[in-house]
gemmi code that builds the backbone of each chain (N, CA, C; Angstrom):
import gemmi

chains = {
    "A": [
        ("MET", (-0.007, -41.211, 19.974), (0.053, -40.460, 18.723), (1.305, -40.796, 17.952)),
        ("VAL", (1.861, -41.929, 18.301), (3.058, -42.382, 17.599), (2.634, -43.516, 16.709)),
        ("LYS", (3.062, -43.456, 15.477), (2.716, -44.544, 14.583), (3.515, -45.770, 14.962)),
        ("PHE", (2.867, -46.913, 15.061), (3.629, -48.092, 15.450), (3.593, -49.201, 14.416)),
        ("LEU", (2.763, -49.055, 13.379), (2.734, -50.119, 12.362), (3.751, -49.771, 11.290)),
        ("LYS", (5.010, -49.948, 11.673), (6.095, -49.545, 10.777), (6.894, -50.792, 10.424)),
        ("PRO", (7.721, -50.706, 9.379), (8.568, -51.852, 9.064), (9.428, -52.273, 10.251)),
        ("ASN", (9.685, -53.551, 10.325), (10.450, -54.203, 11.396), (9.669, -54.421, 12.667)),
        ("LYS", (8.377, -54.098, 12.667), (7.579, -54.359, 13.864), (7.158, -55.822, 13.870)),
        ("ALA", (7.255, -56.466, 15.022), (6.780, -57.841, 15.128), (5.290, -57.800, 15.429)),
        ("VAL", (4.536, -58.601, 14.682), (3.091, -58.638, 14.871), (2.657, -60.096, 14.948)),
        ("ILE", (1.448, -60.286, 15.372), (0.862, -61.625, 15.402), (-0.326, -61.606, 14.459)),
        ("VAL", (-0.362, -62.566, 13.563), (-1.474, -62.653, 12.614), (-2.656, -63.263, 13.354)),
        ("LEU", (-3.819, -62.640, 13.200), (-4.975, -63.074, 13.979), (-5.957, -63.909, 13.197)),
        ("GLN", (-6.017, -63.723, 11.880), (-7.047, -64.396, 11.106), (-6.405, -65.125, 9.956)),
        ("GLY", (-7.145, -66.088, 9.465), (-6.692, -66.772, 8.269), (-5.924, -68.034, 8.625)),
        ("ARG", (-5.324, -68.576, 7.610), (-4.594, -69.829, 7.760), (-3.435, -69.688, 8.730)),
        ("TYR", (-2.852, -68.480, 8.790), (-1.669, -68.259, 9.613), (-2.015, -67.633, 10.946)),
        ("ALA", (-3.242, -67.828, 11.406), (-3.634, -67.225, 12.674), (-2.769, -67.762, 13.791)),
        ("GLY", (-2.298, -66.877, 14.659), (-1.456, -67.282, 15.766), (0.014, -67.280, 15.446)),
        ("ARG", (0.372, -66.974, 14.204), (1.790, -66.994, 13.827), (2.375, -65.607, 13.983)),
        ("LYS", (3.663, -65.581, 14.301), (4.324, -64.289, 14.424), (4.901, -63.881, 13.079)),
        ("ALA", (4.880, -62.592, 12.838), (5.355, -62.088, 11.553), (6.023, -60.747, 11.798)),
        ("VAL", (6.736, -60.296, 10.775), (7.377, -58.993, 10.861), (6.887, -58.163, 9.678)),
        ("ILE", (6.600, -56.902, 9.945), (6.103, -56.014, 8.881), (7.280, -55.636, 7.999)),
        ("VAL", (7.116, -55.853, 6.704), (8.159, -55.469, 5.757), (7.828, -54.110, 5.150)),
        ("LYS", (6.573, -53.957, 4.744), (6.170, -52.692, 4.146), (4.723, -52.446, 4.540)),
        ("SER", (4.410, -51.223, 4.895), (3.044, -50.912, 5.313), (2.421, -49.936, 4.325)),
        ("PHE", (1.151, -50.183, 4.030), (0.395, -49.311, 3.137), (-0.733, -48.724, 3.952)),
        ("ASP", (-0.484, -47.558, 4.546), (-1.486, -47.022, 5.461), (-2.743, -46.594, 4.750)),
        ("GLU", (-2.582, -45.969, 3.595), (-3.772, -45.478, 2.897), (-4.381, -46.541, 2.021)),
        ("GLY", (-3.731, -47.669, 1.850), (-4.289, -48.680, 0.975), (-3.899, -48.430, -0.461)),
        ("THR", (-4.324, -49.337, -1.318), (-4.062, -49.188, -2.746), (-5.394, -49.288, -3.473)),
        ("ARG", (-5.330, -49.226, -4.788), (-6.567, -49.325, -5.563), (-7.241, -50.670, -5.339)),
        ("ASP", (-6.400, -51.739, -5.291), (-6.998, -53.065, -5.123), (-7.453, -53.308, -3.705)),
        ("ARG", (-6.736, -52.702, -2.758), (-7.081, -52.911, -1.347), (-7.277, -51.559, -0.702)),
        ("PRO", (-8.497, -51.063, -0.716), (-8.720, -49.702, -0.227), (-8.784, -49.602, 1.291)),
        ("TYR", (-7.930, -50.333, 1.985), (-7.888, -50.269, 3.435), (-6.431, -50.374, 3.845)),
        ("GLY", (-6.171, -50.019, 5.093), (-4.797, -50.079, 5.569), (-4.335, -51.518, 5.669)),
        ("HIS", (-3.226, -51.838, 5.045), (-2.731, -53.203, 5.096), (-1.214, -53.159, 5.032)),
        ("CYS", (-0.593, -54.292, 5.250), (0.856, -54.313, 5.186), (1.321, -55.657, 4.670)),
        ("LEU", (2.533, -55.633, 4.169), (3.179, -56.828, 3.676), (3.979, -57.399, 4.829)),
        ("VAL", (3.677, -58.629, 5.199), (4.385, -59.230, 6.316), (5.096, -60.487, 5.843)),
        ("ALA", (6.181, -60.770, 6.544), (6.887, -62.023, 6.349), (6.857, -62.731, 7.686)),
        ("GLY", (6.320, -63.924, 7.692), (6.135, -64.589, 8.965), (6.628, -66.002, 8.949)),
        ("ILE", (6.436, -66.649, 10.081), (6.927, -68.011, 10.266), (5.764, -68.968, 10.126)),
        ("LYS", (5.890, -69.868, 9.159), (4.838, -70.867, 8.975), (5.059, -72.024, 9.940)),
        ("LYS", (6.324, -72.414, 10.066), (6.640, -73.531, 10.964), (7.812, -73.097, 11.826)),
        ("TYR", (7.605, -73.082, 13.127), (8.634, -72.590, 14.032), (9.775, -73.586, 14.143)),
        ("PRO", (10.970, -73.118, 14.478), (12.061, -74.060, 14.713), (11.846, -74.785, 16.032)),
        ("SER", (12.298, -76.021, 16.094), (12.119, -76.796, 17.321), (13.124, -76.358, 18.360)),
        ("LYS", (12.933, -76.869, 19.584), (13.834, -76.509, 20.667), (15.150, -77.241, 20.467)),
        ("VAL", (16.246, -76.500, 20.521), (17.573, -77.084, 20.324), (18.223, -77.236, 21.694)),
        ("ILE", (18.728, -78.415, 22.018), (19.402, -78.625, 23.302), (20.879, -78.864, 23.060)),
        ("ARG", (21.640, -78.733, 24.134), (23.092, -78.783, 24.022), (23.572, -80.165, 23.592)),
        ("LYS", (22.784, -81.158, 23.905), (23.187, -82.532, 23.614), (23.158, -82.838, 22.128)),
        ("ASP", (22.447, -82.007, 21.357), (22.227, -82.357, 19.955), (23.507, -82.301, 19.148)),
        ("SER", (23.610, -83.211, 18.196), (24.741, -83.167, 17.272), (24.529, -82.025, 16.290)),
        ("ALA", (25.581, -81.730, 15.535), (25.489, -80.609, 14.599), (24.420, -80.847, 13.549)),
        ("LYS", (24.323, -82.096, 13.143), (23.318, -82.423, 12.113), (21.911, -82.229, 12.662)),
        ("LYS", (21.746, -82.620, 13.931), (20.421, -82.508, 14.527), (20.052, -81.053, 14.765)),
        ("THR", (21.051, -80.259, 15.190), (20.794, -78.831, 15.401), (20.360, -78.180, 14.111)),
        ("ALA", (21.061, -78.547, 13.036), (20.710, -77.953, 11.747), (19.282, -78.325, 11.366)),
        ("LYS", (18.920, -79.574, 11.644), (17.567, -80.005, 11.276), (16.520, -79.314, 12.133)),
        ("LYS", (16.860, -79.135, 13.428), (15.869, -78.550, 14.329), (15.716, -77.054, 14.115)),
        ("SER", (16.733, -76.391, 13.542), (16.669, -74.946, 13.403), (15.987, -74.502, 12.132)),
        ("ARG", (15.350, -75.414, 11.449), (14.738, -75.034, 10.176), (13.477, -74.252, 10.432)),
        ("VAL", (13.281, -73.250, 9.603), (12.137, -72.362, 9.728), (11.422, -72.359, 8.393)),
        ("LYS", (10.121, -72.393, 8.445), (9.365, -72.266, 7.191), (8.655, -70.927, 7.217)),
        ("CYS", (8.678, -70.201, 6.120), (8.199, -68.822, 6.118), (7.014, -68.638, 5.188)),
        ("PHE", (6.332, -67.537, 5.386), (5.296, -67.129, 4.449), (5.387, -65.630, 4.255)),
        ("VAL", (4.881, -65.201, 3.117), (4.832, -63.782, 2.783), (3.383, -63.482, 2.436)),
        ("LYS", (2.862, -62.410, 2.994), (1.421, -62.189, 2.817), (1.101, -60.719, 2.968)),
        ("LEU", (0.048, -60.299, 2.293), (-0.521, -58.970, 2.519), (-1.674, -59.141, 3.497)),
        ("VAL", (-1.617, -58.455, 4.631), (-2.620, -58.645, 5.669), (-3.230, -57.292, 6.019)),
        ("ASN", (-4.529, -57.296, 6.218), (-5.237, -56.112, 6.693), (-4.776, -55.789, 8.114)),
        ("TYR", (-4.693, -54.525, 8.440), (-4.279, -54.137, 9.787), (-5.196, -54.709, 10.854)),
        ("GLN", (-6.472, -54.854, 10.462), (-7.443, -55.357, 11.442), (-7.167, -56.790, 11.846)),
        ("HIS", (-6.434, -57.498, 11.015), (-6.178, -58.901, 11.287), (-4.796, -59.121, 11.862)),
        ("LEU", (-4.230, -58.068, 12.445), (-2.925, -58.174, 13.064), (-3.012, -57.679, 14.486)),
        ("MET", (-2.196, -58.254, 15.356), (-2.052, -57.712, 16.706), (-0.626, -57.210, 16.814)),
        ("PRO", (-0.407, -55.911, 16.921), (0.965, -55.433, 17.029), (1.524, -55.757, 18.406)),
        ("THR", (2.836, -55.886, 18.481), (3.474, -56.162, 19.768), (4.528, -55.094, 20.010)),
        ("ARG", (5.111, -55.157, 21.174), (6.138, -54.160, 21.461), (7.501, -54.581, 20.947)),
        ("TYR", (7.579, -55.748, 20.311), (8.862, -56.261, 19.851), (9.137, -55.825, 18.420)),
        ("THR", (10.423, -55.764, 18.089), (10.809, -55.501, 16.700), (11.809, -56.561, 16.277)),
        ("LEU", (11.955, -56.693, 14.982), (12.886, -57.672, 14.437), (13.669, -56.963, 13.344)),
        ("ASP", (14.950, -56.708, 13.613), (15.728, -55.952, 12.627), (16.348, -56.881, 11.622)),
        ("VAL", (15.535, -57.406, 10.744), (16.057, -58.226, 9.656), (15.753, -57.486, 8.371)),
        ("ASP", (16.756, -57.283, 7.551), (16.552, -56.494, 6.350), (15.934, -57.369, 5.277)),
        ("LEU", (14.640, -57.178, 5.061), (13.946, -57.997, 4.060), (13.445, -57.153, 2.906)),
        ("LYS", (13.811, -55.867, 2.876), (13.198, -54.990, 1.882), (13.610, -55.362, 0.462)),
        ("ASP", (14.853, -55.830, 0.308), (15.278, -56.161, -1.053), (14.698, -57.492, -1.497)),
        ("VAL", (14.387, -58.332, -0.536), (13.925, -59.670, -0.881), (12.418, -59.707, -1.079)),
        ("VAL", (11.713, -59.015, -0.198), (10.258, -59.073, -0.190), (9.718, -57.721, -0.625)),
        ("SER", (8.933, -57.714, -1.675), (8.299, -56.471, -2.105), (6.905, -56.809, -2.614)),
        ("ALA", (6.145, -55.794, -2.945), (4.742, -56.010, -3.282), (4.580, -56.823, -4.554)),
        ("ASP", (5.554, -56.748, -5.478), (5.369, -57.475, -6.736), (5.730, -58.945, -6.597)),
        ("VAL", (6.254, -59.307, -5.419), (6.647, -60.698, -5.214), (5.431, -61.619, -5.217)),
        ("LEU", (4.281, -61.072, -4.831), (3.106, -61.916, -4.678), (2.373, -62.147, -5.978)),
        ("GLN", (2.937, -61.708, -7.090), (2.169, -61.829, -8.322), (2.301, -63.204, -8.941)),
        ("THR", (3.526, -63.715, -8.939), (3.707, -65.046, -9.521), (4.205, -65.997, -8.451)),
        ("LYS", (3.886, -67.252, -8.671), (4.172, -68.230, -7.631), (5.669, -68.436, -7.454)),
        ("ASP", (6.430, -68.453, -8.560), (7.863, -68.755, -8.384), (8.594, -67.598, -7.739)),
        ("LYS", (8.112, -66.353, -7.979), (8.716, -65.215, -7.285), (8.449, -65.320, -5.794)),
        ("LYS", (7.236, -65.762, -5.472), (6.865, -65.870, -4.048), (7.703, -66.948, -3.376)),
        ("VAL", (7.891, -68.051, -4.084), (8.679, -69.140, -3.507), (10.108, -68.694, -3.286)),
        ("ALA", (10.647, -67.947, -4.243), (12.021, -67.458, -4.106), (12.133, -66.512, -2.930)),
        ("ALA", (11.134, -65.652, -2.761), (11.165, -64.706, -1.632), (11.078, -65.448, -0.309)),
        ("CYS", (10.212, -66.478, -0.275), (10.090, -67.239, 0.968), (11.396, -67.940, 1.302)),
        ("LYS", (12.072, -68.436, 0.263), (13.350, -69.126, 0.504), (14.379, -68.158, 1.054)),
        ("ALA", (14.395, -66.939, 0.509), (15.382, -65.964, 0.963), (15.092, -65.525, 2.399)),
        ("THR", (13.797, -65.314, 2.718), (13.476, -64.925, 4.100), (13.777, -66.080, 5.041)),
        ("LYS", (13.606, -67.299, 4.536), (13.915, -68.465, 5.367), (15.372, -68.445, 5.762)),
        ("GLU", (16.260, -68.118, 4.788), (17.683, -68.041, 5.104), (17.944, -67.005, 6.171)),
        ("ARG", (17.341, -65.812, 5.972), (17.600, -64.725, 6.905), (17.075, -65.064, 8.300)),
        ("PHE", (15.881, -65.650, 8.355), (15.311, -66.000, 9.664), (16.157, -67.055, 10.346)),
        ("GLN", (16.622, -68.027, 9.549), (17.387, -69.114, 10.166), (18.691, -68.607, 10.736)),
        ("GLU", (19.367, -67.718, 9.999), (20.634, -67.253, 10.555), (20.394, -66.369, 11.763)),
        ("ARG", (19.258, -65.658, 11.788), (18.963, -64.865, 12.976), (18.632, -65.764, 14.156)),
        ("PHE", (17.940, -66.862, 13.912), (17.608, -67.792, 14.992), (18.872, -68.406, 15.569)),
        ("LYS", (19.839, -68.688, 14.694), (21.054, -69.349, 15.169), (21.871, -68.435, 16.059)),
        ("THR", (21.779, -67.111, 15.856), (22.542, -66.241, 16.730), (21.933, -66.168, 18.128)),
        ("GLY", (20.667, -66.589, 18.277), (20.075, -66.577, 19.609), (19.417, -65.270, 19.978)),
        ("LYS", (19.401, -64.304, 19.047), (18.718, -63.042, 19.327), (17.251, -63.181, 18.972)),
        ("ASN", (16.444, -62.237, 19.415), (15.003, -62.207, 19.110), (14.339, -63.526, 19.447)),
        ("ARG", (14.651, -64.023, 20.630), (14.153, -65.348, 20.974), (12.634, -65.381, 21.026)),
        ("TRP", (12.034, -64.257, 21.422), (10.577, -64.237, 21.501), (9.966, -64.510, 20.142)),
        ("PHE", (10.562, -63.967, 19.092), (9.961, -64.089, 17.763), (9.926, -65.532, 17.306)),
        ("PHE", (10.922, -66.328, 17.716), (11.005, -67.685, 17.195), (10.387, -68.722, 18.110)),
        ("THR", (9.731, -68.263, 19.177), (9.013, -69.234, 20.008), (7.551, -69.188, 19.613)),
        ("LYS", (6.965, -70.367, 19.645), (5.568, -70.497, 19.228), (4.688, -69.856, 20.286)),
        ("LEU", (3.651, -69.159, 19.834), (2.710, -68.552, 20.751), (1.728, -69.615, 21.223)),
        ("ARG", (1.679, -69.830, 22.534), (0.808, -70.881, 23.055), (-0.578, -70.324, 23.321)),
        ("PHE", (-1.561, -70.915, 22.716), (-2.935, -70.508, 22.992), (-3.907, -71.648, 22.760)),
    ],
    "B": [
        ("MET", (-8.677, -48.646, 47.722), (-10.109, -48.421, 47.457), (-10.435, -46.950, 47.615)),
        ("VAL", (-9.847, -46.346, 48.667), (-10.168, -44.923, 48.907), (-9.539, -44.090, 47.798)),
        ("ALA", (-8.351, -44.501, 47.369), (-7.688, -43.705, 46.341), (-8.431, -43.798, 45.025)),
        ("ALA", (-9.034, -44.960, 44.777), (-9.719, -45.127, 43.501), (-11.047, -44.397, 43.493)),
        ("LYS", (-11.579, -44.083, 44.685), (-12.898, -43.452, 44.720), (-12.776, -42.043, 44.192)),
        ("LYS", (-13.539, -41.765, 43.190), (-13.475, -40.441, 42.602), (-14.468, -39.545, 43.294)),
        ("THR", (-14.061, -38.341, 43.533), (-15.006, -37.399, 44.132), (-16.010, -36.987, 43.083)),
        ("LYS", (-17.128, -36.490, 43.573), (-18.213, -36.138, 42.666), (-17.775, -34.997, 41.760)),
        ("LYS", (-16.899, -34.108, 42.316), (-16.548, -32.919, 41.554), (-15.770, -33.281, 40.294)),
        ("THR", (-14.759, -34.174, 40.451), (-13.953, -34.513, 39.273), (-14.792, -35.296, 38.274)),
        ("HIS", (-15.721, -36.101, 38.804), (-16.560, -36.879, 37.888), (-17.416, -35.950, 37.052)),
        ("GLU", (-17.947, -34.918, 37.702), (-18.776, -33.971, 36.945), (-17.933, -33.242, 35.920)),
        ("SER", (-16.678, -32.921, 36.315), (-15.857, -32.146, 35.386), (-15.520, -32.968, 34.155)),
        ("ILE", (-15.333, -34.284, 34.348), (-15.081, -35.121, 33.161), (-16.297, -35.090, 32.262)),
        ("ASN", (-17.477, -35.178, 32.885), (-18.701, -35.160, 32.076), (-18.845, -33.853, 31.322)),
        ("ASN", (-18.492, -32.740, 32.012), (-18.598, -31.443, 31.340), (-17.655, -31.370, 30.156)),
        ("ARG", (-16.418, -31.840, 30.413), (-15.428, -31.779, 29.337), (-15.835, -32.660, 28.172)),
        ("LEU", (-16.397, -33.812, 28.522), (-16.824, -34.729, 27.455), (-17.950, -34.108, 26.649)),
        ("ALA", (-18.863, -33.419, 27.349), (-19.964, -32.770, 26.629), (-19.432, -31.720, 25.675)),
        ("LEU", (-18.386, -31.008, 26.125), (-17.815, -29.973, 25.262), (-17.157, -30.585, 24.033)),
        ("VAL", (-16.515, -31.738, 24.233), (-15.899, -32.421, 23.089), (-16.969, -32.875, 22.120)),
        ("MET", (-18.079, -33.393, 22.667), (-19.146, -33.853, 21.777), (-19.674, -32.715, 20.941)),
        ("LYS", (-19.695, -31.517, 21.566), (-20.273, -30.371, 20.858), (-19.293, -29.794, 19.852)),
        ("SER", (-18.029, -29.665, 20.240), (-17.114, -28.880, 19.416), (-15.980, -29.676, 18.802)),
        ("GLY", (-15.772, -30.910, 19.256), (-14.585, -31.614, 18.788), (-14.940, -32.800, 17.922)),
        ("LYS", (-13.895, -33.593, 17.647), (-14.107, -34.803, 16.848), (-13.814, -35.999, 17.723)),
        ("TYR", (-14.606, -37.039, 17.555), (-14.465, -38.216, 18.406), (-14.978, -39.415, 17.625)),
        ("THR", (-14.652, -40.610, 18.081), (-15.326, -41.798, 17.552), (-15.744, -42.658, 18.721)),
        ("LEU", (-16.843, -43.340, 18.534), (-17.382, -44.191, 19.584), (-17.305, -45.630, 19.132)),
        ("GLY", (-16.909, -46.495, 20.036), (-16.966, -47.917, 19.717), (-15.581, -48.521, 19.519)),
        ("TYR", (-15.517, -49.798, 19.833), (-14.246, -50.530, 19.882), (-13.520, -50.540, 18.546)),
        ("LYS", (-14.255, -50.828, 17.472), (-13.584, -50.946, 16.168), (-12.960, -49.630, 15.760)),
        ("THR", (-13.716, -48.545, 15.913), (-13.176, -47.257, 15.478), (-12.090, -46.770, 16.418)),
        ("VAL", (-12.174, -47.162, 17.708), (-11.102, -46.769, 18.629), (-9.786, -47.395, 18.180)),
        ("LEU", (-9.822, -48.679, 17.822), (-8.592, -49.323, 17.359), (-8.106, -48.690, 16.070)),
        ("LYS", (-9.049, -48.345, 15.192), (-8.665, -47.701, 13.933), (-7.970, -46.385, 14.195)),
        ("SER", (-8.539, -45.605, 15.142), (-7.952, -44.301, 15.420), (-6.575, -44.458, 16.046)),
        ("LEU", (-6.366, -45.542, 16.790), (-5.050, -45.761, 17.367), (-4.064, -46.198, 16.311)),
        ("ARG", (-4.519, -47.035, 15.368), (-3.618, -47.528, 14.330), (-3.110, -46.412, 13.460)),
        ("ASN", (-3.990, -45.458, 13.069), (-3.493, -44.375, 12.224), (-3.135, -43.153, 13.057)),
        ("SER", (-2.937, -43.374, 14.356), (-2.413, -42.368, 15.286), (-3.185, -41.069, 15.237)),
        ("LYS", (-4.512, -41.158, 15.096), (-5.321, -39.952, 15.124), (-5.875, -39.722, 16.533)),
        ("GLY", (-6.037, -40.784, 17.303), (-6.623, -40.661, 18.622), (-5.701, -39.934, 19.568)),
        ("LYS", (-6.290, -39.081, 20.410), (-5.476, -38.343, 21.364), (-5.755, -38.776, 22.790)),
        ("LEU", (-6.973, -39.259, 23.051), (-7.309, -39.746, 24.378), (-8.350, -40.827, 24.206)),
        ("ILE", (-8.186, -41.900, 24.979), (-9.143, -43.003, 24.914), (-9.855, -43.053, 26.258)),
        ("ILE", (-11.149, -43.227, 26.225), (-11.924, -43.351, 27.464), (-12.602, -44.710, 27.420)),
        ("ILE", (-12.425, -45.470, 28.486), (-12.992, -46.821, 28.551), (-13.951, -46.895, 29.733)),
        ("ALA", (-15.110, -47.492, 29.530), (-16.079, -47.650, 30.611), (-15.591, -48.722, 31.578)),
        ("ASN", (-16.152, -48.740, 32.780), (-15.602, -49.658, 33.775), (-16.111, -51.079, 33.615)),
        ("ASN", (-17.169, -51.309, 32.830), (-17.627, -52.685, 32.636), (-17.189, -53.233, 31.290)),
        ("CYS", (-16.158, -52.623, 30.749), (-15.594, -53.152, 29.512), (-14.972, -54.515, 29.818)),
        ("PRO", (-15.147, -55.510, 28.937), (-14.556, -56.824, 29.194), (-13.045, -56.713, 29.353)),
        ("PRO", (-12.469, -57.419, 30.327), (-11.052, -57.185, 30.644), (-10.102, -57.460, 29.480)),
        ("LEU", (-10.444, -58.426, 28.618), (-9.566, -58.683, 27.474), (-9.559, -57.496, 26.534)),
        ("ARG", (-10.735, -56.939, 26.280), (-10.839, -55.792, 25.394), (-10.147, -54.584, 25.997)),
        ("LYS", (-10.306, -54.442, 27.329), (-9.669, -53.307, 28.001), (-8.153, -53.416, 27.873)),
        ("SER", (-7.619, -54.649, 28.102), (-6.170, -54.823, 27.986), (-5.695, -54.565, 26.582)),
        ("GLU", (-6.508, -54.987, 25.593), (-6.088, -54.802, 24.218), (-5.996, -53.324, 23.876)),
        ("ILE", (-7.010, -52.561, 24.301), (-6.993, -51.130, 24.009), (-5.835, -50.470, 24.736)),
        ("GLU", (-5.582, -50.896, 25.966), (-4.480, -50.302, 26.720), (-3.147, -50.632, 26.065)),
        ("TYR", (-3.009, -51.831, 25.520), (-1.768, -52.205, 24.867), (-1.534, -51.365, 23.621)),
        ("TYR", (-2.582, -51.216, 22.809), (-2.462, -50.370, 21.630), (-2.093, -48.948, 22.025)),
        ("ALA", (-2.740, -48.462, 23.118), (-2.467, -47.093, 23.548), (-1.044, -46.962, 24.068)),
        ("MET", (-0.536, -48.019, 24.680), (0.856, -48.000, 25.141), (1.816, -47.903, 23.961)),
        ("LEU", (1.510, -48.653, 22.875), (2.363, -48.586, 21.694), (2.318, -47.208, 21.068)),
        ("CYS", (1.150, -46.575, 21.182), (0.903, -45.300, 20.547), (1.310, -44.132, 21.416)),
        ("LYS", (1.572, -44.369, 22.682), (1.818, -43.336, 23.687), (0.642, -42.375, 23.776)),
        ("VAL", (-0.534, -42.947, 23.879), (-1.752, -42.167, 24.015), (-2.337, -42.472, 25.381)),
        ("GLY", (-2.918, -41.471, 26.018), (-3.466, -41.672, 27.348), (-4.775, -42.429, 27.315)),
        ("VAL", (-4.992, -43.208, 28.368), (-6.244, -43.941, 28.513), (-6.886, -43.485, 29.815)),
        ("HIS", (-8.137, -43.151, 29.751), (-8.849, -42.763, 30.971), (-9.914, -43.797, 31.261)),
        ("HIS", (-9.902, -44.338, 32.471), (-10.938, -45.296, 32.856), (-12.080, -44.519, 33.462)),
        ("TYR", (-13.174, -44.494, 32.722), (-14.310, -43.694, 33.146), (-14.965, -44.336, 34.349)),
        ("ASN", (-15.375, -43.514, 35.265), (-15.982, -43.996, 36.492), (-17.475, -44.218, 36.265)),
        ("GLY", (-17.789, -45.245, 35.519), (-19.185, -45.512, 35.205), (-19.202, -46.586, 34.153)),
        ("ASN", (-20.350, -47.203, 33.951), (-20.396, -48.285, 32.971), (-20.756, -47.721, 31.603)),
        ("ASN", (-20.956, -48.617, 30.662), (-21.137, -48.155, 29.286), (-22.442, -47.379, 29.105)),
        ("VAL", (-23.427, -47.703, 29.936), (-24.684, -46.940, 29.883), (-24.406, -45.490, 30.279)),
        ("ASP", (-23.625, -45.325, 31.392), (-23.326, -43.975, 31.869), (-22.478, -43.213, 30.872)),
        ("LEU", (-21.540, -43.930, 30.262), (-20.664, -43.246, 29.309), (-21.459, -42.803, 28.088)),
        ("GLY", (-22.418, -43.642, 27.672), (-23.266, -43.233, 26.556), (-24.078, -42.008, 26.895)),
        ("THR", (-24.603, -41.983, 28.117), (-25.374, -40.807, 28.545), (-24.481, -39.583, 28.615)),
        ("ALA", (-23.244, -39.782, 29.092), (-22.336, -38.644, 29.196), (-21.994, -38.085, 27.829)),
        ("CYS", (-22.020, -38.959, 26.814), (-21.769, -38.484, 25.454), (-23.014, -37.893, 24.823)),
        ("GLY", (-24.116, -37.938, 25.540), (-25.344, -37.405, 24.978), (-26.030, -38.338, 24.009)),
        ("LYS", (-25.669, -39.623, 24.067), (-26.253, -40.578, 23.128), (-27.261, -41.447, 23.860)),
        ("TYR", (-28.128, -42.052, 23.047), (-29.147, -42.912, 23.648), (-28.764, -44.378, 23.551)),
        ("PHE", (-27.478, -44.661, 23.326), (-27.013, -46.044, 23.283), (-25.805, -46.171, 24.202)),
        ("ARG", (-25.398, -47.425, 24.401), (-24.271, -47.675, 25.303), (-22.965, -47.457, 24.554)),
        ("VAL", (-21.998, -46.896, 25.253), (-20.689, -46.655, 24.658), (-19.652, -47.261, 25.585)),
        ("CYS", (-18.938, -48.241, 25.107), (-17.970, -48.910, 25.976), (-16.613, -48.228, 25.925)),
        ("CYS", (-16.243, -47.743, 24.763), (-14.969, -47.051, 24.642), (-15.106, -45.990, 23.573)),
        ("LEU", (-14.396, -44.914, 23.779), (-14.441, -43.856, 22.783), (-13.060, -43.240, 22.657)),
        ("SER", (-12.848, -42.620, 21.507), (-11.551, -42.044, 21.216), (-11.771, -40.592, 20.827)),
        ("ILE", (-10.997, -39.705, 21.437), (-11.128, -38.282, 21.119), (-10.053, -37.944, 20.112)),
        ("ILE", (-10.483, -37.441, 18.962), (-9.555, -37.137, 17.875), (-9.162, -35.671, 17.891)),
        ("GLU", (-10.165, -34.804, 18.008), (-9.904, -33.380, 18.136), (-10.658, -32.900, 19.354)),
        ("PRO", (-10.002, -32.318, 20.322), (-10.742, -31.922, 21.512), (-11.600, -30.674, 21.331)),
        ("GLY", (-11.395, -29.925, 20.249), (-12.230, -28.738, 20.050), (-11.885, -27.674, 21.077)),
        ("ASP", (-12.894, -27.206, 21.787), (-12.649, -26.164, 22.783), (-12.288, -26.746, 24.131)),
        ("SER", (-12.375, -28.067, 24.267), (-12.232, -28.658, 25.593), (-10.761, -28.802, 25.952)),
        ("ASP", (-10.484, -28.840, 27.243), (-9.109, -29.066, 27.700), (-8.964, -30.457, 28.276)),
        ("ILE", (-9.786, -31.376, 27.758), (-9.816, -32.714, 28.360), (-8.474, -33.418, 28.199)),
        ("ILE", (-7.794, -33.135, 27.090), (-6.532, -33.833, 26.845), (-5.460, -33.320, 27.786)),
        ("LYS", (-5.513, -32.033, 28.098), (-4.456, -31.495, 28.953), (-4.673, -31.894, 30.394)),
        ("SER", (-5.919, -32.039, 30.785), (-6.163, -32.259, 32.210), (-6.403, -33.722, 32.546)),
        ("MET", (-6.743, -34.551, 31.562), (-7.093, -35.920, 31.903), (-5.933, -36.920, 31.925)),
        ("PRO", (-5.099, -36.996, 30.880), (-4.125, -38.090, 30.908), (-3.171, -37.938, 32.073)),
        ("GLY", (-2.594, -39.010, 32.482), (-1.848, -38.975, 33.729), (-2.580, -39.770, 34.762)),
        ("ASP", (-3.883, -39.689, 34.811), (-4.589, -40.621, 35.687), (-4.986, -41.826, 34.847)),
        ("HIS", (-4.958, -42.933, 35.459), (-5.117, -44.163, 34.687), (-6.358, -44.875, 35.168)),
    ],
}
model = gemmi.Model(1)
for chain_id, residues in chains.items():
    chain = gemmi.Chain(chain_id)
    for i, (resn, *xyz) in enumerate(residues, 1):
        res = gemmi.Residue()
        res.name, res.seqid = resn, gemmi.SeqId(i, " ")
        for name, pos in zip(("N", "CA", "C"), xyz):
            atom = gemmi.Atom()
            atom.name, atom.element = name, gemmi.Element(name[0])
            atom.pos, atom.b_iso = gemmi.Position(*pos), 0.0
            res.add_atom(atom)
        chain.add_residue(res)
    model.add_chain(chain)
structure = gemmi.Structure()
structure.add_model(model)
structure.setup_entities()
């Protein structure tokens, strides 16, 4: 009886182009909106995971391997698998519902989330989120 | 094996309680609605039949773990669970939203 589809929850996208990718809930719309009369949420996820970084790598190589590609999407709750993990990255100012209206706003939001994800990956925290789900 | 064997008395009592919920409470039957009830945290108890596919069973249990909702593994298959609900179809999983007059929520969770 505890709500778990809340912001900062790590989820796995199940359907669509990004199926199998991990994402984090930025904003949830439990009751839906006029355009989407079902429960859905705004997620920011990883389109391309960072590669494995080893100690032998030079600084340039580490930087190249730690690159993350992101996506921002509105997803139906039915097409998500919630997990017990959370990701405390503050994306509320960067990602909002109006970001998806124009392409350049979306690109800017993806770039900003990319920065945030990359710096979080470099600290070594939330390792589960940045590893690819094998299936 | 002996511990898992349910006595006839407790099995009957679950059936009685379930019948009371069907009569006086609110419930949903079926996998899709069970997940829906868990997502919007309306479900209070989930009952899963014993021949539920293991992937589906794990998925429902995982959702229930996130929700902190009890899951009861019914001692019978989906045919039996449907009969226990008074329906003429098979029910693999069901979610109790309002127990009504029944005390199924107070007496059932805790056993897994």
